[in-house]
C-alpha positions as CSV (number, residue, x, y, z in Angstrom):
1,X,13.8,-21.6,-1.6
2,X,15.9,-20.5,-4.5
3,X,15.8,-17.1,-6.1
4,X,13.8,-18.6,-9.0
5,X,11.0,-20.1,-6.9
6,X,7.7,-18.1,-6.6
7,X,5.7,-18.5,-3.5
8,X,2.2,-20.0,-4.1
9,X,2.5,-20.4,-7.9
10,X,2.4,-23.5,-10.1
11,X,3.0,-21.4,-13.2
12,X,6.8,-21.8,-13.3
13,X,8.5,-25.2,-13.1
14,X,11.3,-24.3,-11.0
15,X,13.2,-26.4,-8.5
16,X,13.3,-25.9,-4.7
17,X,16.7,-25.0,-3.3
18,X,18.2,-27.1,-0.6
19,X,16.9,-26.1,2.8
20,X,19.7,-24.5,5.0
21,X,18.8,-23.3,8.4
22,X,16.7,-24.2,11.5
23,X,13.8,-26.5,11.9
24,X,10.2,-25.6,12.0
25,X,8.9,-24.9,15.4
26,X,5.6,-26.4,16.4
27,X,3.2,-24.3,18.5
28,X,3.9,-26.2,21.6
29,X,7.7,-26.0,21.1
30,X,7.6,-22.2,20.7
31,X,5.1,-21.4,23.4
32,X,6.4,-19.4,26.3
33,X,4.0,-21.3,28.6
34,X,1.3,-18.8,29.5
35,X,-1.8,-17.3,27.9
36,X,-4.7,-15.0,28.8
37,X,-7.5,-16.3,31.0
38,X,-10.0,-15.7,28.2
39,X,-8.1,-18.2,26.0
40,X,-7.3,-20.9,28.5
41,X,-10.5,-22.8,27.9
42,X,-10.1,-22.7,24.1
43,X,-7.9,-24.8,21.8
44,X,-5.6,-21.8,21.2
45,X,-3.6,-21.3,24.4
46,X,-0.5,-22.9,22.8
47,X,-0.5,-20.2,20.1
48,X,1.0,-17.6,22.6
49,X,4.7,-17.5,22.0
50,X,4.9,-14.4,24.3
51,X,2.3,-13.4,26.9
52,X,3.1,-10.7,29.5
53,X,0.3,-10.3,32.0
54,X,-1.0,-6.7,32.0
55,X,0.6,-4.5,34.7
56,X,3.7,-6.8,35.2
57,X,6.0,-4.8,32.9
58,X,6.4,-1.3,31.4
59,X,6.5,-0.7,27.7
60,X,9.9,0.0,26.1
61,X,10.8,3.6,26.7
62,X,10.8,4.4,23.0
63,X,7.2,3.3,22.8
64,X,6.3,5.5,25.8
65,X,8.0,8.5,24.3
66,X,6.4,8.2,20.9
67,X,2.9,7.3,22.2
68,X,2.8,9.4,25.4
69,X,-0.1,9.4,27.8
70,X,-2.6,12.3,27.4
71,X,-3.9,11.9,30.9
72,X,-3.1,10.1,34.1
73,X,-6.1,7.8,33.4
74,X,-4.5,6.4,30.2
75,X,-3.4,2.8,30.3
76,X,0.2,1.9,29.3
77,X,0.6,1.1,25.6
78,X,0.1,-2.7,24.9
79,X,1.6,-4.2,21.8
80,X,0.1,-7.3,20.0
81,X,1.6,-9.3,17.2
82,X,-0.1,-12.1,15.2
83,X,1.8,-14.3,12.8
84,X,0.3,-16.8,10.4
85,X,3.1,-19.0,8.9
86,X,2.3,-21.8,6.5
87,X,5.1,-23.8,5.0
88,X,3.6,-27.2,4.6
89,X,1.0,-27.9,1.9
90,X,0.7,-31.7,1.7
91,X,-2.3,-31.6,-0.7
92,X,-0.7,-29.4,-3.3
93,X,-0.3,-31.5,-6.5
94,X,3.3,-30.5,-7.4
95,X,6.0,-31.9,-5.1
96,X,7.9,-28.7,-5.3
97,X,4.9,-26.8,-3.8
98,X,4.4,-29.1,-0.8
99,X,7.0,-27.6,1.4
100,X,8.1,-23.9,1.3
101,X,11.6,-24.1,2.7
102,X,12.0,-20.4,2.7
103,X,8.9,-19.9,4.8
104,X,10.1,-22.7,7.1
105,X,13.4,-20.8,7.5
106,X,11.6,-17.5,8.2
107,X,9.6,-18.8,11.2
108,X,12.3,-19.0,13.9
109,X,13.8,-15.7,12.7
110,X,10.5,-13.9,12.8
111,X,9.7,-15.3,16.2
112,X,13.0,-14.0,17.5
113,X,12.4,-10.7,15.9
114,X,9.0,-10.3,17.5
115,X,10.4,-11.0,20.9
116,X,13.1,-8.3,20.3
117,X,10.3,-5.9,19.3
118,X,9.0,-5.9,22.9
119,X,5.5,-7.1,22.0
120,X,3.5,-7.9,25.1
121,X,1.6,-10.7,23.3
122,X,2.9,-12.7,20.3
123,X,0.5,-15.2,18.7
124,X,1.7,-17.7,16.2
125,X,-0.4,-20.1,14.1
126,X,1.7,-22.4,11.9
127,X,0.8,-25.0,9.3
128,X,-2.2,-27.2,10.4
129,X,-2.9,-24.9,13.4
130,X,-3.5,-22.0,11.0
131,X,-7.1,-22.8,10.2
132,X,-9.7,-20.3,9.2
133,X,-11.6,-20.8,12.5
134,X,-8.4,-20.2,14.4
135,X,-7.5,-17.0,12.5
136,X,-11.1,-15.7,12.8
137,X,-11.1,-16.4,16.6
138,X,-8.1,-14.2,17.1
139,X,-9.0,-11.4,14.6
140,X,-12.8,-11.3,15.3
141,X,-13.0,-12.2,19.0
142,X,-9.8,-12.1,21.1
143,X,-7.8,-9.3,19.5
144,X,-10.7,-7.1,18.6
145,X,-11.8,-7.2,22.3
146,X,-8.3,-6.6,23.6
147,X,-7.6,-3.5,21.5
148,X,-11.0,-2.1,22.3
149,X,-10.2,-2.3,26.0
150,X,-7.1,-0.3,25.5
151,X,-8.9,2.7,23.9
152,X,-6.3,3.7,21.2
153,X,-3.5,2.7,23.5
154,X,-2.4,-0.3,21.6
155,X,-0.1,-1.4,18.7
156,X,-1.0,-4.3,16.4
157,X,1.2,-6.1,13.9
158,X,-0.2,-8.9,11.6
159,X,2.1,-11.1,9.5
160,X,1.4,-13.7,6.9
161,X,4.1,-16.0,5.3
162,X,3.1,-18.7,2.9
163,X,1.5,-19.5,-0.5
164,X,-0.9,-17.0,-2.0
165,X,-4.0,-17.8,-4.2
166,X,-4.9,-15.6,-7.1
167,X,-8.3,-14.0,-7.6
168,X,-10.7,-14.9,-10.4
169,X,-9.1,-12.2,-12.6
170,X,-6.4,-9.6,-12.3
171,X,-8.6,-7.2,-10.5
172,X,-10.2,-9.6,-7.9
173,X,-8.5,-10.1,-4.5
174,X,-7.2,-13.5,-4.0
175,X,-6.5,-15.3,-0.7
176,X,-4.0,-16.6,1.7
177,X,-3.5,-20.4,1.2
178,X,-3.9,-22.5,4.4
179,X,-2.2,-25.8,4.9
180,X,-5.2,-27.9,3.8
181,X,-5.3,-26.2,0.4
182,X,-5.1,-28.5,-2.6
183,X,-3.7,-25.8,-5.0
184,X,-4.2,-22.4,-6.4
185,X,-7.7,-23.3,-7.7
186,X,-9.0,-25.0,-4.5
187,X,-12.8,-24.2,-4.3
188,X,-13.2,-25.1,-0.6
189,X,-13.6,-21.8,1.4
190,X,-12.2,-23.3,4.6
191,X,-8.9,-24.0,2.8
192,X,-8.0,-20.3,2.2
193,X,-8.5,-17.0,3.8
194,X,-9.8,-14.3,1.5
195,X,-7.8,-11.0,1.3
196,X,-11.1,-9.1,1.3
197,X,-12.1,-10.8,4.5
198,X,-8.7,-10.1,6.0
199,X,-8.9,-6.4,5.0
200,X,-12.3,-6.1,6.6
201,X,-11.1,-7.6,9.9
202,X,-7.8,-5.6,9.9
203,X,-9.7,-2.4,9.4
204,X,-11.9,-3.1,12.4
205,X,-8.9,-3.6,14.6
206,X,-7.1,-0.6,13.1
207,X,-9.9,1.7,14.1
208,X,-9.3,0.8,17.7
209,X,-5.5,0.9,17.8
210,X,-3.0,3.7,17.8
211,X,-0.8,1.9,15.2
212,X,-1.6,-1.1,13.1
213,X,0.4,-2.7,10.3
214,X,-0.1,-5.8,8.2
215,X,2.9,-7.4,6.5
216,X,1.9,-9.9,3.8
217,X,4.7,-11.9,2.1
218,X,2.7,-14.0,-0.3
219,X,2.0,-14.0,-4.0
220,X,-0.9,-11.8,-5.1
221,X,-1.0,-10.1,-1.7
222,X,-1.6,-6.7,-3.2
223,X,-5.3,-7.7,-3.4
224,X,-5.7,-6.8,0.2
225,X,-6.1,-3.1,-0.8
226,X,-9.8,-2.4,-1.6
227,X,-9.5,1.3,-2.5
228,X,-7.1,3.9,-3.8
229,X,-6.8,6.9,-1.5
230,X,-4.2,9.5,-0.4
231,X,-5.6,9.7,3.1
232,X,-3.6,8.0,5.8
233,X,-0.6,7.5,3.6
234,X,2.1,9.1,5.9
235,X,4.4,6.2,6.7
236,X,7.1,8.1,8.4
237,X,5.5,10.0,11.4
238,X,5.0,7.8,14.4
239,X,3.4,10.4,16.7
240,X,0.0,10.1,15.1
241,X,-2.4,7.2,14.7
242,X,-1.8,5.1,11.6
243,X,-2.8,1.9,9.9
244,X,-1.1,0.4,6.8
245,X,-0.5,-2.8,4.9
246,X,2.7,-3.7,3.1
247,X,2.6,-6.5,0.6
248,X,5.3,-8.4,-1.2
249,X,3.6,-8.0,-4.6
250,X,0.8,-6.4,-6.5
251,X,-2.5,-8.2,-7.0
252,X,-1.2,-10.2,-10.0
253,X,2.5,-10.8,-9.1
254,X,4.5,-13.6,-7.7
255,X,6.6,-13.4,-4.5
256,X,10.0,-15.1,-4.3
257,X,12.4,-16.8,-2.0
258,X,15.7,-15.1,-1.2
259,X,18.7,-16.0,-3.3
260,X,20.6,-17.2,-0.2
261,X,17.9,-19.8,0.5
262,X,17.6,-18.7,4.1
263,X,14.1,-17.1,3.9
264,X,11.7,-15.2,1.7
265,X,12.8,-12.0,-0.1
266,X,10.0,-10.1,1.8
267,X,10.8,-11.1,5.4
268,X,14.6,-11.4,4.9
269,X,14.7,-7.9,3.6
270,X,12.4,-6.6,6.3
271,X,14.6,-7.9,9.1
272,X,17.7,-6.6,7.3
273,X,16.2,-3.1,6.8
274,X,15.5,-2.8,10.5
275,X,19.0,-3.9,11.3
276,X,20.4,-1.3,8.9
277,X,18.2,1.3,10.6
278,X,20.8,1.3,13.4
279,X,23.1,3.3,11.1
280,X,20.6,6.2,11.0
281,X,21.7,8.6,13.7
282,X,18.6,10.6,13.2
283,X,16.6,7.7,14.5
284,X,18.7,7.3,17.6
285,X,19.4,9.2,20.8
286,X,22.9,10.6,20.7
287,X,25.0,12.2,23.5
288,X,27.6,14.7,22.3
289,X,30.2,16.5,24.5
290,X,31.6,18.9,21.9
291,X,34.6,16.9,20.9
292,X,35.1,13.6,19.2
293,X,32.3,11.5,17.7
294,X,28.9,11.6,19.4
295,X,27.9,8.4,21.2
296,X,24.8,6.4,20.5
297,X,22.6,5.5,23.5
298,X,21.8,1.9,23.9
299,X,18.3,0.8,23.0
300,X,17.3,4.1,21.5
301,X,17.0,3.6,17.8
302,X,13.7,3.2,15.9
303,X,12.9,2.5,12.2
304,X,9.8,4.2,10.8
305,X,7.6,2.1,8.6
306,X,8.4,4.3,5.6
307,X,12.1,4.0,6.1
308,X,11.9,0.2,6.3
309,X,9.8,0.0,3.1
310,X,12.2,2.3,1.3
311,X,15.2,0.1,2.4
312,X,13.4,-3.0,1.3
313,X,12.5,-1.6,-2.1
314,X,16.1,-0.6,-2.6
315,X,17.2,-4.1,-1.7
316,X,14.8,-5.5,-4.3
317,X,16.4,-3.5,-7.1
318,X,18.3,-6.6,-8.3
319,X,17.7,-8.9,-11.3
320,X,15.7,-12.1,-10.6
321,X,17.6,-14.8,-12.5
322,X,14.4,-16.7,-13.1
323,X,12.7,-13.8,-15.0
324,X,15.6,-11.7,-16.0
325,X,13.7,-8.7,-14.6
326,X,13.8,-6.8,-11.3
327,X,12.1,-8.4,-8.3
328,X,8.6,-7.0,-7.6
329,X,8.5,-3.7,-5.6
330,X,6.4,-3.6,-2.5
331,X,3.0,-2.1,-2.3
332,X,2.1,0.1,0.7
333,X,-1.2,1.6,1.5
334,X,-3.6,2.6,4.2
335,X,-6.1,0.1,5.8
336,X,-7.9,2.8,7.8
337,X,-7.9,5.7,5.4
338,X,-9.5,8.4,7.5
339,X,-8.2,12.0,7.7
340,X,-7.0,11.6,11.3
341,X,-4.7,8.7,10.4
342,X,-1.6,10.8,9.7
343,X,1.0,8.5,11.2
344,X,2.5,5.0,11.0
345,X,3.9,2.1,12.8
346,X,7.6,2.0,13.9
347,X,10.0,-0.8,14.7
348,X,12.6,-1.0,17.5
349,X,16.2,-1.5,16.4
350,X,17.8,-4.4,18.3
351,X,20.6,-3.5,20.7
352,X,23.0,-5.9,18.9
353,X,22.4,-4.0,15.7
354,X,23.1,-0.6,17.3
355,X,26.4,-1.9,18.7
356,X,27.4,-3.3,15.4
357,X,26.5,0.0,13.6
358,X,28.6,2.0,16.1
359,X,31.7,-0.2,16.1
360,X,33.7,1.9,13.6
361,X,36.7,1.8,16.0
362,X,37.2,-1.5,17.8
363,X,38.9,0.3,20.7
364,X,36.0,2.8,21.1
365,X,32.8,2.3,23.1
366,X,30.2,2.6,20.3
367,X,27.2,2.5,22.5
368,X,26.8,3.9,25.9
369,X,24.2,2.5,28.4
370,X,21.1,4.4,29.1
371,X,21.6,4.8,32.8
372,X,21.0,8.5,33.0
373,X,18.1,10.9,33.0
374,X,17.7,13.5,30.3
375,X,16.1,16.9,30.2
376,X,15.5,16.5,26.4
377,X,18.7,18.5,25.4
378,X,21.2,17.4,28.1
379,X,22.1,14.7,30.5
380,X,20.5,15.7,33.8
381,X,23.1,17.3,36.0
382,X,25.5,17.5,33.1
383,X,24.7,20.5,30.9
384,X,27.9,20.0,29.1
385,X,26.6,16.6,27.7
386,X,24.1,17.5,25.0
387,X,21.4,15.1,24.0
388,X,19.8,14.7,20.6
389,X,16.9,12.3,20.5
390,X,14.8,11.2,17.4
391,X,12.9,14.4,16.4
392,X,9.5,12.6,16.9
393,X,10.2,12.2,20.6
394,X,9.9,15.9,21.1
395,X,6.3,17.0,21.7
396,X,6.7,20.7,20.8
397,X,7.8,21.3,17.2
398,X,7.8,24.3,14.9
399,X,9.0,26.0,11.8
400,X,10.9,29.2,11.0
401,X,10.1,31.0,7.7
402,X,10.8,34.2,5.7
403,X,9.1,35.9,2.8
404,X,10.7,33.3,0.5
405,X,8.1,30.8,1.8
406,X,5.5,32.8,0.0
407,X,1.8,32.7,0.9
408,X,1.2,30.1,3.6
409,X,-2.0,28.1,4.1
410,X,-2.4,28.5,7.9
411,X,-5.5,26.3,8.0
412,X,-3.4,23.4,6.8
413,X,-0.4,24.3,8.9
414,X,-2.4,24.4,12.2
415,X,-4.5,21.4,11.2
416,X,-1.4,19.2,10.5
417,X,-0.5,18.8,14.2
418,X,3.1,19.2,13.1
419,X,3.6,22.8,14.1
420,X,3.1,24.2,17.6
421,X,5.1,27.4,17.0
422,X,6.4,29.6,14.2
423,X,9.2,32.1,14.0
424,X,9.2,34.5,11.0
425,X,12.0,36.8,9.8
426,X,11.2,40.4,10.8
427,X,14.3,42.4,10.3
428,X,17.9,42.3,9.2
429,X,20.7,44.6,10.2
430,X,19.9,48.3,10.5
431,X,17.4,48.6,7.7
432,X,16.2,45.3,6.3
433,X,12.5,44.4,6.8
434,X,10.7,41.2,5.7
435,X,7.6,42.1,3.8
436,X,5.7,39.0,4.9
437,X,6.2,39.4,8.7
438,X,3.0,41.2,9.6
439,X,0.9,39.0,7.3
440,X,2.3,35.8,9.0
441,X,1.8,37.3,12.4
442,X,-1.8,38.1,11.8
443,X,-2.6,34.7,10.4
444,X,-0.8,32.9,13.2
445,X,-2.8,34.9,15.8
446,X,-6.0,33.9,14.1
447,X,-5.1,30.2,14.4
448,X,-3.8,30.6,17.9
449,X,-0.3,29.5,16.8
450,X,2.6,30.5,19.0
451,X,4.5,33.1,17.0
452,X,7.6,35.1,17.2
453,X,10.0,37.2,15.1
454,X,13.7,36.8,14.4
455,X,16.3,39.3,13.5
456,X,19.4,38.6,11.3
457,X,22.5,40.1,12.9
458,X,25.2,41.9,10.9
459,X,27.9,44.4,11.5
460,X,25.6,47.4,11.8
461,X,25.8,49.4,15.1
462,X,23.7,47.7,17.7
463,X,21.6,50.8,18.3
464,X,20.6,50.9,14.7
465,X,19.7,47.3,14.6
466,X,17.7,47.7,17.8
467,X,15.7,50.6,16.4
468,X,14.9,48.5,13.3
469,X,13.6,45.7,15.3
470,X,11.4,47.7,17.6
471,X,9.9,49.5,14.7
472,X,8.9,46.2,13.1
473,X,8.1,43.9,16.0
474,X,5.4,45.1,18.5
475,X,6.0,44.9,22.2
476,X,3.3,42.2,22.6
477,X,3.4,39.8,25.6
478,X,1.7,37.2,23.4
479,X,4.7,37.1,21.0
480,X,7.5,34.6,21.6
481,X,10.8,36.0,22.7
482,X,12.8,37.7,19.9
483,X,15.3,35.4,18.3
484,X,18.7,36.9,17.1
485,X,20.1,34.9,14.1
486,X,23.9,34.7,14.3
487,X,24.8,33.3,10.9
488,X,28.4,32.3,11.8
489,X,30.1,29.3,10.1
490,X,33.6,28.0,9.7
491,X,35.2,28.1,6.3
492,X,34.8,31.8,5.5
493,X,32.8,34.8,6.8
494,X,29.1,35.0,5.9
495,X,28.5,38.1,3.7
496,X,26.6,39.6,6.6
497,X,29.8,40.0,8.4
498,X,32.0,41.1,5.5
499,X,33.0,44.3,7.4
500,X,33.8,42.7,10.7
501,X,34.4,39.0,10.2
502,X,38.1,39.5,10.9
503,X,37.3,40.7,14.4
504,X,35.0,38.2,16.3
505,X,35.3,40.4,19.3
506,X,33.4,43.2,17.5
507,X,30.6,40.7,16.6
508,X,30.5,39.6,20.2
509,X,30.2,43.2,21.4
510,X,27.4,44.0,18.9
511,X,25.5,40.8,19.9
512,X,25.9,41.5,23.6
513,X,24.7,45.0,23.5
514,X,21.8,44.1,21.2
515,X,20.4,41.3,23.3
516,X,20.7,43.3,26.5
517,X,18.7,46.2,24.9
518,X,16.1,43.7,23.5
519,X,15.7,42.1,26.9
520,X,15.1,45.5,28.6
521,X,12.6,46.7,25.9
522,X,10.5,43.5,25.5
523,X,10.7,42.2,29.1
524,X,11.8,38.8,27.8
525,X,15.2,37.4,27.2
526,X,16.0,37.0,23.5
527,X,17.1,33.5,22.2
528,X,20.3,33.3,20.1
529,X,20.3,31.1,16.9
530,X,23.7,29.8,15.7
531,X,25.8,26.8,14.7
532,X,28.5,25.1,16.7
533,X,31.0,27.5,15.2
534,X,29.0,30.5,16.4
535,X,29.0,28.9,19.9
536,X,32.8,28.4,19.8
537,X,33.9,31.6,18.2
538,X,31.3,34.2,19.3
539,X,29.3,33.0,22.3
540,X,32.3,31.4,24.1
541,X,30.3,30.6,27.2
542,X,29.5,34.2,28.0
543,X,25.8,34.1,26.9
544,X,24.6,31.3,29.0
545,X,21.8,33.5,30.5
546,X,20.2,33.3,27.0
547,X,18.6,30.3,25.5
548,X,20.4,28.7,22.5
549,X,18.7,27.8,19.2
550,X,21.1,25.3,17.8
551,X,21.4,24.5,14.1
552,X,22.7,21.0,13.2
553,X,21.2,19.2,10.2
554,X,23.4,16.1,10.2
555,X,23.7,15.0,13.8
556,X,27.1,13.5,13.0
557,X,29.1,16.5,14.1
558,X,30.7,16.5,17.6
559,X,28.0,18.8,19.0
560,X,29.3,22.0,20.5
561,X,31.4,23.1,23.5
562,X,30.2,24.7,26.7
563,X,27.5,24.0,29.2
564,X,24.5,25.7,27.6
565,X,22.1,23.0,26.4
566,X,20.0,23.9,23.4
567,X,16.5,25.2,23.8
568,X,15.5,24.8,20.2
569,X,17.2,22.4,17.8
570,X,16.9,23.2,14.1
571,X,17.4,19.7,12.9
572,X,16.6,20.1,9.2
573,X,16.1,22.6,6.5
574,X,14.1,20.2,4.4
575,X,11.0,19.7,6.4
576,X,7.7,19.1,4.6
577,X,4.7,20.6,6.2
578,X,1.1,20.8,4.8
579,X,0.3,24.4,3.9
580,X,3.9,25.3,3.1
581,X,5.1,24.8,-0.5
582,X,8.6,23.4,-0.7
583,X,11.1,22.6,2.0
584,X,11.1,24.5,5.3
585,X,13.3,24.7,8.4
586,X,11.9,22.4,11.1
587,X,12.7,22.7,14.8
588,X,12.0,21.0,18.0
589,X,11.8,22.4,21.6
590,X,13.8,20.6,24.2
591,X,11.0,20.1,26.8
592,X,7.4,19.8,27.7
593,X,4.4,22.0,26.8
594,X,4.6,23.5,30.3
595,X,8.3,24.4,29.9
596,X,7.5,25.9,26.5
597,X,4.9,28.1,28.1
598,X,7.4,29.2,30.7
599,X,9.9,30.0,28.0
600,X,7.3,31.9,25.9
601,X,6.4,34.1,28.9
602,X,9.9,35.2,30.0
603,X,12.5,33.9,27.5
604,X,14.5,32.5,30.5
605,X,17.0,29.8,29.8
606,X,14.7,27.0,30.9
607,X,16.8,24.3,29.2
608,X,19.9,25.2,31.2
609,X,18.0,25.6,34.4
610,X,16.5,22.1,34.0
611,X,19.9,20.5,33.3
612,X,21.5,22.1,36.3
613,X,18.7,21.5,38.7
614,X,18.1,17.8,37.8
615,X,20.5,15.4,39.4
């Protein structure tokens, strides 16, 4: 379909582009040959393009990490996809509307995409097979029963590609046009599927799944949204349940074929956005040895729903030659807008896309195989090989703040589920005190939030700095180990070290004496915060008994030298947390909740111990 052809509209007399691409697959041609026992005595067995019998395969490891089991009784996550694709409309009055070549071209590409996404079941209804009864069977009976059995341990994706039918007015939801439709004004209910009916059925399924998303590529598809709400609108956090719909248009807009004629704008840009997601190092697992470029791990990249939608919208910021205006922007909204829906669907980046994204140098190995175990911050048995995974894969996350954060709403912070620990600035040098430390400490205690203080190091004598710390931070076994902040960067000395920056050995001596005294006084080993330059210039491998809090916001640096894997990773200074106004430093802990509890009790370098002991 050409760039000037709207899907599902007779309003514009525009010619269909010449079809380039594959042929339409019938249900029987695309069927993988198996279907569930519940479906075998129905007319719908051939609709299963993919069916993996439960218990015969494990979910993709990315899915297991992002939707972890809460107990040994939990089932493995099961992923369901349901595609309705209608390209043939023999009863439409205009010849140009009878065959949607762009939708026909989409079908084989979408099927291949769904197989790459590791869905356990892929159901496809195309053309005359996509009847109202068939759609209802899968949405109301089969899928609703399946996701209920999995008790919030399932993922569900619904797709529609085809003509759309407008509502009675600009505020009324329209419908999805089925193959028997006679046009946009067809009065026969069986010839279309109402968007309000679809929304109701999707919502029922969404309440029973961990993640649900509906992707609607037709004209007028924005009519699927029944309400306006801010609840459940987080499209970038995959660790919490979420349910969203993404539509090609608003309630009264037309959708379009892609300019290249190979598919629709909606689905072509969706697949391209997921491919481009391979270039986002923050969405991948990376191994860094401290020199050279970090290496991406094969099959580790994800694309969050919000990132995909943003990429798609940016791709749509081009002029449509038919209207001389920009293409319609997508509409995204919740379909299960409850307060506990704070997350969203995510997609898996295909391995081929990861390899292509990493192939900067044809002589280099852009992607390394995932044939190793990881502690979370290192390759097991190789503490010199540091690992950085997508932040969401770490179950223990937290923030560090100072008085500049102002008054914090601890109810919102603790209720967000995004913060398991908080460090607050307590002291600086020999005399500096943070006026908010005690207030933050008391509020964190009331919310049972793991809390600790950090001290900013300078050139002051270590005894004076020690005395300042112990006067401000109580010797309380419930506090996290003291953190010592070594602000050491390449390119010029930090003003904190104006008096001793020309002698790193002096800084090393001050740091060494201070952490030794803090360990003796508090009975817990302090943890040291710094950048890769602080590791190289000051620590130099001599502080491996102490945990490392590593700051790296870009994940494109070569990592850092030595064999002390990070305990905390400060991966951004632009975190957004409910209850905190403005940006905040956001951190992840390398390991499990049990390992965090062990660190909190003693301050021992749990991360290094884990890397050394695991072979």
